[in-house]
N, C-alpha and C positions, 0 to 999 in steps of 0.2 A: 123706538130704539133703532139706531142704525145697524146695518149688517155689513158683512164683508162684501167687497166689490171685486168682480171678476175682471181679469185682463182679457180683452176680446180681440186685440190685434196688436201688431207692432208698427210703430211709426217709422217714417223714412230713415231716421237716424238711429233706430234701434231700441228706443224706449218702448216698454209695454204701455198700452193705453186702455183705460176702462171705457165702459159704455158712455159715460158722461164726459169723456175727454181728458181725464186726469192722466198724467204721464208718470211712470215709475221706471227707474233704471233697472236693468237686468231682470225684467219680468217678461214672461211669454204667455200666449193665450192658454187659458186654463188655470193659471195661477190666481190665488185669491189675496187681496189686500185686506188684512184684518182691520178692525176698528182702531187698533192702536198703531196702524200703519206698518205693521210687520207683514212680511210676505210668506204665504203658505204655498209651497210648491204644488203645481198641478201635474198631470200625467206626462206632459211634454217637456218639463223642466229637468235638465240633466246636469251632471257635473262637467265642467269644462275639462278638455283634454290637455290643455297647456297651462303650465304654472304661471305664465305671464299674463293670462287673460285677466281683463279688468284694469290692467295698467297699460299694456301695449295697445297702441292705436291701430294695429293691423287687423284685429278681429273684434266684432261687436256682438256676435250671436252664438258663441260657443255654448251657451247655456240652454240652447234650444235643440231638440232632436230634429231628425230629417223631415218630419211632418211639419214642424214649425218653419224650417228653412224653405221647404217647397212652397208653403202657403205664403211666406213673406215675398219670395221671388215672384210668385204668380200675382199677388195683390199689387205689388209695386207697378208691374207692367199693365195690368188690367185697369187699375185706378188712373194711371196716366192716360190710357186710351179713352176711358169713359169721361175723364175731365175735359177732353177736347171733343166730346160728342162722337167718337169713333165707335161704330158697331162691329163687334168681333164675329167673324164667320165661324171659324173653328179654332178653339183654344187647345193647343197641343200640350202634352205632358211637359212639365218643367225638366230641364236638364241641370243636375247638380254635379259639379266637378268633385272628385273624391279627394281624400287627404293626400298629402305629399305629391301633389300633381303640378304645382306652380313651377314653371321652367324659367321664370325671370323674376327678379326682385330688385328693388331699390332700397339699400340699407344706408345707414349713417354711422360714423365713427368719430371718436374724440379721444385723443391721448390725454391721460390724466397722470397724477403723481405716481401711482403705483401700477401703471399699466395702460389699459385702454378700455373704453366701453364701445360696444358695437351692436347695432340692432335697429329696430324701428323706433320711431318717436312715440312718446307716451300719448295717450288719448287727450287731445285738447291742450297739449303742452309742447315745449321745444326740448324737454329733457329726453334722453335716450334710454331705452330699455336694453339692458345688457343681456342679449339673448343667450340662453343655454340650450334651447330647443325651439323648433318651429314646425308644427304639424301640417302646415299648408305647403311648405316649400318641398321641392324634389330633394331626395336624400343627397344628391351630388352637391346641391347648393348648401345644405345644412353642414355637410362635411367640411366646408371651407370656412365656416364661421370662426372656429377657434384659431386656425392658422392665420386668418386675416386679422383677428384681434391682436395676436402676437406681433404680426408685421407692423400694424399701426403703432403699437406700443413702442417698438424699436426704431421705427423710421418715419412715423407720421409727423405732420406739422403741429403747431400749437392749436390751430383752429379746427373747425368741423371739416370732415371729409365725407364726400358722397361716394357710394360704391354701387355700381350697377352690375348685376350678375345675370347672365343669360346662357342657358344651355343651347349649344349648337352641335352640329354633326361631329366636330372634332373634340368636344369637351366643353369647358366653361369659358365664356368670354367675359373678362373682368375689366370694367372701366372705372378708373379712379379720377375723381374731380376735386379740385382745391387741394391737390397733393403734389407740391413741388418736390422733385427729386434733386436735392441739393448735394452735390459732390459725387465723386466716383463711387464711394461706399454705398450710398443710397441706390444708385443706378444698378450696381452689381447685386445688391440685395433684392431689388425688384425682379431682376432677371433670374436669380436663383430661386425666388419664390415661384415664378411662373414655371420654371423647369421642374422643380421639385413636385409641384402639385399638378403637373400635366395640363396647364391651362392651354386652351385653344388660342387665346389671344389676350394680351395685356395692353390696354391703352391708358394713357395718363393725360389729363387735361390740366395744364398749369396756367390756364387763363387765355390760351390761344386756340382752343379746340382740342379734340382728342388726337393724341399722337401715339402711333403704334410703337410699343417698346418690344413686343414679343409676338410673333405669329409664325410658327414653324411652317405652316401651310395655310393657304387662304381659308378663312373661316366661312362656312356655308351653313345653310339650313335647308333641309329637304322639304319641298312643298310638292305634294302629289307626285312623289317619286323623282322629282327634279331637283338637283342641288342648286341652290341659288345663293349667290354671294351675300354675306350678312354685313352690311356697313355698321360701324360702331354706333350704338344707340338706336338702331333701327327698331321699328315696332314689330312685335310678334303677338299673336293671341297668347294669353297668359298660360293656358293649359291645352295640351294636344287633344284631349278628349272633347272639350267644348269646340275647338276649331273643327274637329271631324264632324261633330253633330251639326254645326251650322253649315258646313260645306255640303253635307248630305241633304239637308233641307233645301238649300239653294239649288242643288243639282236636280232634285226631284221637282221643285216648283217651276223651274225654267224649262223643264220638259224638252220639247222639240224646237225651242228657239234656236235659230241658225246663226244669227248675228247678235252678240250681246255686248253691252257697254258695262265694264267694271269700273265704277267711279270711286275715287279715293282708294286706289288699288294697292298702295303700299308696295311690298315686294312681289305681289302677285299671288297671295294666298288663295284667293277665290278664282282669279283669272286662269291659273294653270289647272286648277281642279275642274273648272267648268269646261275648259278646252278638252281635257282628258275625257270627261263624261260625254262630250259630244262625239267621241270616237272618230275624229278627223273631219266631221261634217259641220263643225261649228267654228266660227271666228269670234275672238274675244278682243275687244279694245281695252287695254289696261291704262287708265288715265290717273296720273299721280303728280302732285306738286313738288314733293321732296326730291331734290335732284339725286341724292345718293341712292334712295330707294328706287327711283325710276331707272337709273343706270344699271342697278343690280338686276332689276326685272328685265330690262332691255337685253342685257347680256344673255340671260337665260332663255329668252324667246327664240334665240337661234336654234335651240334644240327642240322646238315645238313644231318644226315644219311649216312655220308661217301661220299657225292657228291662233297665236297670241301676238298682238301688235302693241307695243308700248308707246304711250304718248305723255310727254312732259307738259303738264298744264295745271295751272292753279284754278281749281274749280270754285274757289270762293270769289276770286276777282274776275275770272273768265270762265264761267260754267259752259258746258256744252249747250249750244242754243237749241231751241225747239226744232228748227229746220234741220240741224245736224242729227238730233235724236230720232228724227223720222226715218233714218236709214237703218235703225236697229229694231230687232224683234222684241227685245226686252233689255232692262237695265238692272244692275245690282249696285247698291250703295253701301259703303261701310265707312261713314265719315267720323271725324273726331267728335268729342263730347258736345261741341257747339252745334252739331247737326249740319244740315246742308240747305239752308234757307234759299240761297241764290239758285242752286242747282235744282232744287225741288220746284221752284217757280217755273223754270224752263221745262221741266218734265210735265208739269201740269198743263202747260201751254202746247205741248207736243202731241203727236199722234200715238205715242207709246201706249200700250194697253196692259203691260205687265211689268211690275217693279218688285224686286226683292230688296228689302231694306233691313240691314243688320245694324244694330245700334248698341252703344255702351252707355246711353243716357235716355231712359224712357221719356223724360220731359221734352227734350228737343225732338225726339222721334215723334211723339204725339203731336207736337206743334206742326212738324212737317207733314205728318199723316193727315191732319185736318185740311191742309192745303190740297193734298191729293184727293181727299174725299169731296171737297168742294168742286174739283174738276171732274168728278164722276167716277173716281176709283172707289172700290170697296176693299176693306180689310178682310181678305179671305182666310188667311191663316196666321197664327201668332204663336211663337214658341218662346216662353220665358227661359232665360239662361242664367244660372247661378255659377258663373265661372270663378268668381272670387269667393270661395267657400267661407262661411261664417262672417262675411263682410256685408255691409249694406249696399255695396256696389252691385248693380243688377244690369244684365244685358239681355238682348232679345234678337230674334230673327222673325221677319214678317213678310207676307206676300200681299201686294195690292194689285187688283185687276179692275179693268173697266171694259 
Protein backbone atom coordinates (compact mmCIF):
# COMPACT_ATOMS: atom_id res chain seq x y z
CA UNK A 1 0.00 0.00 0.00
CA UNK A 2 1.42 3.38 -1.01
CA UNK A 3 1.99 6.08 1.58
CA UNK A 4 2.21 9.86 1.61
CA UNK A 5 5.21 11.42 -0.12
CA UNK A 6 7.15 14.21 1.57
CA UNK A 7 8.29 17.37 -0.18
CA UNK A 8 12.05 17.55 0.35
CA UNK A 9 13.11 20.63 -1.63
CA UNK A 10 11.97 23.44 -3.91
CA UNK A 11 12.88 23.42 -7.57
CA UNK A 12 14.39 26.43 -9.35
CA UNK A 13 11.00 27.66 -10.56
CA UNK A 14 9.26 27.25 -7.19
CA UNK A 15 7.57 23.83 -7.29
CA UNK A 16 7.90 21.47 -4.36
CA UNK A 17 9.77 18.26 -5.21
CA UNK A 18 9.56 14.81 -3.61
CA UNK A 19 12.46 12.44 -3.09
CA UNK A 20 11.67 10.62 -6.33
CA UNK A 21 11.50 13.86 -8.36
CA UNK A 22 7.77 14.52 -8.58
CA UNK A 23 6.86 18.22 -8.79
CA UNK A 24 3.90 19.78 -6.98
CA UNK A 25 2.87 23.42 -7.24
CA UNK A 26 2.76 25.51 -4.04
CA UNK A 27 4.33 22.87 -1.84
CA UNK A 28 7.29 23.42 0.50
CA UNK A 29 9.69 21.08 2.33
CA UNK A 30 7.86 19.27 5.11
CA UNK A 31 4.53 19.14 3.27
CA UNK A 32 3.03 15.72 2.55
CA UNK A 33 1.38 14.65 -0.69
CA UNK A 34 -1.30 12.16 0.29
CA UNK A 35 -2.21 9.09 -1.73
CA UNK A 36 -5.14 10.97 -3.27
CA UNK A 37 -2.72 13.76 -4.38
CA UNK A 38 -4.03 16.25 -1.82
CA UNK A 39 -1.49 18.33 0.09
CA UNK A 40 -1.13 18.23 3.87
CA UNK A 41 0.69 21.26 5.21
CA UNK A 42 3.94 20.82 7.02
CA UNK A 43 5.41 23.06 9.74
CA UNK A 44 6.89 25.55 7.26
CA UNK A 45 3.81 26.06 5.07
CA UNK A 46 2.16 29.40 5.88
CA UNK A 47 -0.70 31.53 4.59
CA UNK A 48 0.40 33.98 1.87
CA UNK A 49 0.39 37.62 2.98
CA UNK A 50 -0.90 39.00 -0.33
CA UNK A 51 -4.36 38.44 -1.80
CA UNK A 52 -2.85 38.32 -5.30
CA UNK A 53 -0.51 35.40 -4.58
CA UNK A 54 -0.99 32.46 -6.92
CA UNK A 55 -2.14 34.69 -9.76
CA UNK A 56 0.45 37.46 -9.79
CA UNK A 57 3.75 36.48 -11.37
CA UNK A 58 5.77 38.68 -9.02
CA UNK A 59 6.05 36.17 -6.15
CA UNK A 60 6.35 32.38 -6.17
CA UNK A 61 7.15 31.49 -2.54
CA UNK A 62 4.84 33.39 -0.21
CA UNK A 63 3.52 30.10 1.13
CA UNK A 64 6.91 29.30 2.70
CA UNK A 65 8.22 30.70 5.99
CA UNK A 66 11.66 32.31 6.35
CA UNK A 67 13.25 28.92 7.00
CA UNK A 68 12.03 27.78 3.59
CA UNK A 69 13.14 31.00 1.90
CA UNK A 70 16.63 30.86 3.40
CA UNK A 71 17.05 27.23 2.45
CA UNK A 72 15.88 27.89 -1.11
CA UNK A 73 18.27 30.81 -1.57
CA UNK A 74 21.14 28.81 -0.10
CA UNK A 75 20.49 25.68 -2.16
CA UNK A 76 20.12 27.59 -5.43
CA UNK A 77 23.59 29.05 -4.98
CA UNK A 78 25.25 25.95 -3.53
CA UNK A 79 23.79 23.66 -6.19
CA UNK A 80 25.04 25.98 -8.94
CA UNK A 81 28.53 25.93 -7.43
CA UNK A 82 28.61 22.17 -6.95
CA UNK A 83 27.25 21.64 -10.46
CA UNK A 84 30.43 23.25 -11.80
CA UNK A 85 32.69 21.42 -9.37
CA UNK A 86 33.38 24.49 -7.21
CA UNK A 87 34.42 23.75 -3.63
CA UNK A 88 33.06 26.31 -1.17
CA UNK A 89 35.44 27.47 1.53
CA UNK A 90 33.08 29.34 3.88
CA UNK A 91 29.34 29.49 3.27
CA UNK A 92 28.03 32.61 4.99
CA UNK A 93 24.52 33.20 6.30
CA UNK A 94 21.89 34.02 3.71
CA UNK A 95 20.65 37.58 3.49
CA UNK A 96 16.88 38.02 2.99
CA UNK A 97 15.45 41.42 2.20
CA UNK A 98 12.45 42.33 4.39
CA UNK A 99 8.94 43.14 3.25
CA UNK A 100 8.18 46.57 1.76
CA UNK A 101 11.84 47.11 0.82
CA UNK A 102 11.86 47.10 -2.99
CA UNK A 103 12.73 50.60 -4.22
CA UNK A 104 12.15 49.96 -7.91
CA UNK A 105 9.49 48.14 -9.90
CA UNK A 106 8.40 47.58 -13.46
CA UNK A 107 4.60 47.59 -13.73
CA UNK A 108 2.21 47.38 -16.67
CA UNK A 109 -1.13 49.02 -17.34
CA UNK A 110 -3.99 48.83 -19.82
CA UNK A 111 -6.97 51.12 -20.26
CA UNK A 112 -10.23 49.17 -20.34
CA UNK A 113 -13.88 50.06 -20.83
CA UNK A 114 -14.60 50.92 -17.20
CA UNK A 115 -11.20 52.27 -16.15
CA UNK A 116 -7.76 50.68 -16.20
CA UNK A 117 -5.91 47.68 -14.83
CA UNK A 118 -2.41 48.17 -13.43
CA UNK A 119 0.03 45.74 -11.89
CA UNK A 120 2.36 42.85 -12.64
CA UNK A 121 1.64 40.19 -15.24
CA UNK A 122 -0.02 36.94 -14.24
CA UNK A 123 2.25 33.95 -13.78
CA UNK A 124 2.83 32.36 -17.19
CA UNK A 125 0.45 34.71 -18.99
CA UNK A 126 0.22 38.17 -20.54
CA UNK A 127 -2.86 39.18 -18.55
CA UNK A 128 -2.40 41.84 -15.90
CA UNK A 129 -3.13 41.50 -12.20
CA UNK A 130 -4.99 44.61 -11.06
CA UNK A 131 -2.97 45.33 -7.92
CA UNK A 132 -4.66 46.51 -4.77
CA UNK A 133 -1.64 45.80 -2.54
CA UNK A 134 1.98 44.66 -2.80
CA UNK A 135 3.94 43.58 0.28
CA UNK A 136 7.33 43.63 -1.46
CA UNK A 137 7.29 47.23 -2.72
CA UNK A 138 8.29 50.22 -0.62
CA UNK A 139 5.21 52.06 0.70
CA UNK A 140 5.97 55.14 -1.42
CA UNK A 141 5.66 53.02 -4.57
CA UNK A 142 2.47 51.33 -3.38
CA UNK A 143 0.91 54.73 -2.67
CA UNK A 144 1.19 55.60 -6.36
CA UNK A 145 -0.65 52.52 -7.66
CA UNK A 146 -4.20 53.87 -7.36
CA UNK A 147 -3.38 57.37 -8.68
CA UNK A 148 -1.49 55.86 -11.63
CA UNK A 149 -4.41 53.57 -12.43
CA UNK A 150 -6.74 56.57 -12.54
CA UNK A 151 -4.27 58.52 -14.68
CA UNK A 152 -4.03 55.68 -17.20
CA UNK A 153 -7.82 55.32 -17.25
CA UNK A 154 -8.23 59.02 -18.09
CA UNK A 155 -5.27 59.63 -20.37
CA UNK A 156 -3.72 56.32 -21.39
CA UNK A 157 -3.56 54.95 -24.94
CA UNK A 158 -5.48 51.93 -26.17
CA UNK A 159 -2.50 49.57 -25.92
CA UNK A 160 -0.32 48.32 -23.08
CA UNK A 161 1.73 50.81 -21.10
CA UNK A 162 4.95 50.07 -19.18
CA UNK A 163 5.65 51.97 -15.97
CA UNK A 164 9.05 52.07 -14.26
CA UNK A 165 9.10 53.40 -10.70
CA UNK A 166 12.31 54.08 -8.79
CA UNK A 167 12.89 55.72 -5.43
CA UNK A 168 15.58 58.38 -5.59
CA UNK A 169 16.74 61.13 -3.27
CA UNK A 170 14.04 63.57 -4.41
CA UNK A 171 11.10 61.16 -4.46
CA UNK A 172 9.75 58.79 -7.11
CA UNK A 173 11.20 58.71 -10.62
CA UNK A 174 8.40 57.60 -12.95
CA UNK A 175 9.04 56.45 -16.51
CA UNK A 176 6.16 55.79 -18.92
CA UNK A 177 6.77 53.76 -22.08
CA UNK A 178 4.34 53.28 -25.02
CA UNK A 179 2.44 56.27 -23.66
CA UNK A 180 1.94 58.98 -26.32
CA UNK A 181 0.88 62.30 -24.83
CA UNK A 182 -1.53 63.42 -27.52
CA UNK A 183 -2.73 66.99 -27.24
CA UNK A 184 -2.27 69.79 -24.77
CA UNK A 185 -4.78 68.34 -22.29
CA UNK A 186 -2.79 65.10 -21.93
CA UNK A 187 0.49 66.99 -21.45
CA UNK A 188 -1.03 69.26 -18.83
CA UNK A 189 -2.57 66.26 -17.04
CA UNK A 190 0.81 64.54 -16.92
CA UNK A 191 2.46 67.62 -15.43
CA UNK A 192 -0.38 68.06 -12.93
CA UNK A 193 0.03 64.42 -11.90
CA UNK A 194 3.76 64.86 -11.37
CA UNK A 195 3.28 68.00 -9.31
CA UNK A 196 0.36 66.70 -7.27
CA UNK A 197 2.17 63.53 -6.29
CA UNK A 198 5.54 65.14 -5.75
CA UNK A 199 7.39 63.13 -8.37
CA UNK A 200 11.13 63.60 -8.58
CA UNK A 201 10.95 63.13 -12.33
CA UNK A 202 8.53 62.10 -15.05
CA UNK A 203 9.81 60.74 -18.35
CA UNK A 204 7.73 59.58 -21.30
CA UNK A 205 8.96 57.32 -24.08
CA UNK A 206 6.81 57.75 -27.16
CA UNK A 207 9.05 55.58 -29.30
CA UNK A 208 12.12 57.82 -29.44
CA UNK A 209 13.63 57.19 -26.02
CA UNK A 210 12.83 58.65 -22.61
CA UNK A 211 12.00 62.37 -22.73
CA UNK A 212 11.91 64.33 -19.50
CA UNK A 213 8.56 66.03 -18.91
CA UNK A 214 9.05 67.01 -15.28
CA UNK A 215 12.17 67.32 -13.12
CA UNK A 216 12.13 70.23 -10.65
CA UNK A 217 15.70 69.48 -9.64
CA UNK A 218 18.22 66.94 -10.95
CA UNK A 219 17.30 63.43 -9.81
CA UNK A 220 20.06 61.76 -7.78
CA UNK A 221 20.67 58.62 -5.79
CA UNK A 222 23.03 58.68 -2.82
CA UNK A 223 25.78 56.07 -3.03
CA UNK A 224 28.05 55.88 0.03
CA UNK A 225 27.12 59.43 1.11
CA UNK A 226 27.74 60.74 -2.42
CA UNK A 227 24.82 62.06 -4.51
CA UNK A 228 25.09 60.61 -8.02
CA UNK A 229 22.99 61.68 -11.00
CA UNK A 230 20.32 59.08 -11.81
CA UNK A 231 19.80 58.69 -15.58
CA UNK A 232 16.31 57.54 -16.65
CA UNK A 233 16.14 53.76 -16.51
CA UNK A 234 19.50 53.38 -14.76
CA UNK A 235 20.21 50.19 -12.84
CA UNK A 236 20.03 50.18 -9.04
CA UNK A 237 20.16 47.28 -6.61
CA UNK A 238 16.53 46.47 -5.82
CA UNK A 239 16.75 46.93 -2.05
CA UNK A 240 19.03 49.19 0.02
CA UNK A 241 19.57 46.48 2.64
CA UNK A 242 20.91 43.92 0.14
CA UNK A 243 23.08 46.60 -1.42
CA UNK A 244 24.53 47.44 2.01
CA UNK A 245 25.16 43.77 2.79
CA UNK A 246 27.05 43.13 -0.44
CA UNK A 247 29.03 46.36 -0.08
CA UNK A 248 30.06 45.40 3.45
CA UNK A 249 31.18 41.96 2.28
CA UNK A 250 33.16 43.39 -0.64
CA UNK A 251 34.85 46.00 1.55
CA UNK A 252 35.87 43.35 4.09
CA UNK A 253 37.08 40.84 1.51
CA UNK A 254 39.16 43.35 -0.41
CA UNK A 255 40.90 44.32 2.81
CA UNK A 256 44.09 46.24 2.17
CA UNK A 257 43.95 46.18 -1.65
CA UNK A 258 45.29 49.58 -2.74
CA UNK A 259 44.30 49.56 -6.42
CA UNK A 260 40.96 47.94 -7.34
CA UNK A 261 39.18 47.45 -10.67
CA UNK A 262 35.38 47.70 -10.38
CA UNK A 263 34.14 46.03 -13.57
CA UNK A 264 30.56 46.54 -14.83
CA UNK A 265 30.45 49.37 -12.32
CA UNK A 266 27.17 51.05 -13.31
CA UNK A 267 26.64 54.28 -11.42
CA UNK A 268 29.45 53.41 -9.02
CA UNK A 269 27.56 51.57 -6.29
CA UNK A 270 30.62 49.55 -5.30
CA UNK A 271 33.32 51.90 -6.58
CA UNK A 272 32.41 54.80 -4.30
CA UNK A 273 31.93 52.48 -1.33
CA UNK A 274 35.29 50.78 -1.83
CA UNK A 275 37.05 54.11 -2.23
CA UNK A 276 35.47 55.36 0.98
CA UNK A 277 36.43 52.17 2.82
CA UNK A 278 40.01 52.73 1.67
CA UNK A 279 40.10 56.02 3.64
CA UNK A 280 41.97 57.87 0.92
CA UNK A 281 44.63 55.20 0.42
CA UNK A 282 42.79 53.28 -2.32
CA UNK A 283 42.28 53.97 -6.02
CA UNK A 284 39.28 52.42 -7.79
CA UNK A 285 38.81 52.16 -11.55
CA UNK A 286 35.08 52.11 -12.40
CA UNK A 287 34.62 50.55 -15.85
CA UNK A 288 31.15 50.64 -17.43
CA UNK A 289 29.74 50.29 -20.97
CA UNK A 290 26.45 52.16 -20.59
CA UNK A 291 27.24 55.75 -21.52
CA UNK A 292 24.63 57.42 -19.32
CA UNK A 293 25.70 55.46 -16.25
CA UNK A 294 29.36 56.10 -17.01
CA UNK A 295 28.83 59.85 -17.35
CA UNK A 296 26.86 59.97 -14.09
CA UNK A 297 29.64 58.11 -12.32
CA UNK A 298 32.32 60.26 -13.93
CA UNK A 299 30.63 63.47 -12.82
CA UNK A 300 30.50 62.22 -9.23
CA UNK A 301 34.17 61.17 -9.20
CA UNK A 302 35.14 64.86 -9.06
CA UNK A 303 34.04 64.81 -5.41
CA UNK A 304 36.21 61.82 -4.48
CA UNK A 305 39.55 63.59 -4.63
CA UNK A 306 40.71 61.35 -7.44
CA UNK A 307 40.16 58.09 -5.57
CA UNK A 308 37.67 56.89 -8.23
CA UNK A 309 38.45 57.03 -11.95
CA UNK A 310 35.65 56.34 -14.43
CA UNK A 311 36.33 54.44 -17.66
CA UNK A 312 33.84 54.06 -20.53
CA UNK A 313 34.46 50.56 -21.86
CA UNK A 314 32.40 47.65 -23.16
CA UNK A 315 33.75 44.74 -21.15
CA UNK A 316 31.90 42.21 -23.28
CA UNK A 317 33.57 43.25 -26.54
CA UNK A 318 36.70 44.79 -25.08
CA UNK A 319 37.46 43.36 -21.64
CA UNK A 320 40.39 44.59 -19.59
CA UNK A 321 43.31 42.52 -20.82
CA UNK A 322 45.48 40.33 -18.60
CA UNK A 323 48.37 42.77 -18.95
CA UNK A 324 46.15 45.66 -17.81
CA UNK A 325 44.73 43.70 -14.89
CA UNK A 326 48.26 43.05 -13.63
CA UNK A 327 48.35 46.67 -12.42
CA UNK A 328 45.59 46.02 -9.87
CA UNK A 329 45.68 44.39 -6.45
CA UNK A 330 42.14 43.05 -6.80
CA UNK A 331 39.01 43.22 -8.96
CA UNK A 332 35.29 43.33 -8.30
CA UNK A 333 32.72 42.24 -10.87
CA UNK A 334 28.96 42.79 -10.89
CA UNK A 335 27.94 41.82 -14.43
CA UNK A 336 24.46 41.41 -15.96
CA UNK A 337 22.70 38.04 -15.89
CA UNK A 338 24.75 36.74 -18.83
CA UNK A 339 27.86 36.79 -16.66
CA UNK A 340 31.30 37.95 -17.71
CA UNK A 341 32.74 35.21 -19.92
CA UNK A 342 35.22 37.35 -21.89
CA UNK A 343 36.37 39.34 -18.87
CA UNK A 344 36.75 36.24 -16.71
CA UNK A 345 39.02 34.68 -19.33
CA UNK A 346 41.34 37.68 -19.06
CA UNK A 347 41.26 37.58 -15.26
CA UNK A 348 42.14 33.90 -15.35
CA UNK A 349 45.13 34.68 -17.58
CA UNK A 350 46.26 37.63 -15.44
CA UNK A 351 48.36 37.86 -12.30
CA UNK A 352 45.38 38.94 -10.16
CA UNK A 353 45.07 36.95 -6.96
CA UNK A 354 41.82 38.30 -5.47
CA UNK A 355 38.41 38.68 -7.11
CA UNK A 356 35.06 39.62 -5.59
CA UNK A 357 32.24 38.45 -7.85
CA UNK A 358 28.69 39.73 -7.23
CA UNK A 359 26.05 38.05 -9.35
CA UNK A 360 22.31 38.05 -10.05
CA UNK A 361 22.50 34.67 -11.81
CA UNK A 362 23.98 31.66 -9.97
CA UNK A 363 24.27 29.67 -13.21
CA UNK A 364 26.43 32.14 -15.16
CA UNK A 365 28.40 32.90 -11.98
CA UNK A 366 29.20 29.20 -11.46
CA UNK A 367 30.26 28.86 -15.11
CA UNK A 368 32.63 31.81 -14.71
CA UNK A 369 33.78 30.52 -11.33
CA UNK A 370 34.81 27.23 -12.88
CA UNK A 371 37.12 29.13 -15.25
CA UNK A 372 38.68 30.89 -12.28
CA UNK A 373 39.07 27.58 -10.45
CA UNK A 374 40.85 26.05 -13.41
CA UNK A 375 43.27 29.00 -13.30
CA UNK A 376 44.10 28.31 -9.66
CA UNK A 377 41.50 30.38 -7.80
CA UNK A 378 39.63 28.98 -4.82
CA UNK A 379 36.13 29.99 -3.76
CA UNK A 380 36.94 31.21 -0.27
CA UNK A 381 33.63 32.82 0.75
CA UNK A 382 30.10 32.74 -0.55
CA UNK A 383 27.05 34.70 0.56
CA UNK A 384 23.59 33.81 -0.89
CA UNK A 385 21.32 36.86 -1.18
CA UNK A 386 17.53 36.79 -1.41
CA UNK A 387 17.05 40.39 -2.53
CA UNK A 388 13.78 39.66 -4.33
CA UNK A 389 11.78 38.35 -1.40
CA UNK A 390 9.38 35.47 -2.17
CA UNK A 391 10.80 35.27 -5.70
CA UNK A 392 12.84 32.47 -7.27
CA UNK A 393 15.35 35.13 -8.37
CA UNK A 394 18.52 34.62 -6.31
CA UNK A 395 21.71 36.67 -6.04
CA UNK A 396 25.07 36.23 -4.34
CA UNK A 397 28.41 37.72 -3.36
CA UNK A 398 31.60 35.68 -3.50
CA UNK A 399 35.34 35.87 -2.95
CA UNK A 400 37.87 34.01 -5.12
CA UNK A 401 41.57 33.90 -4.20
CA UNK A 402 44.69 32.14 -5.49
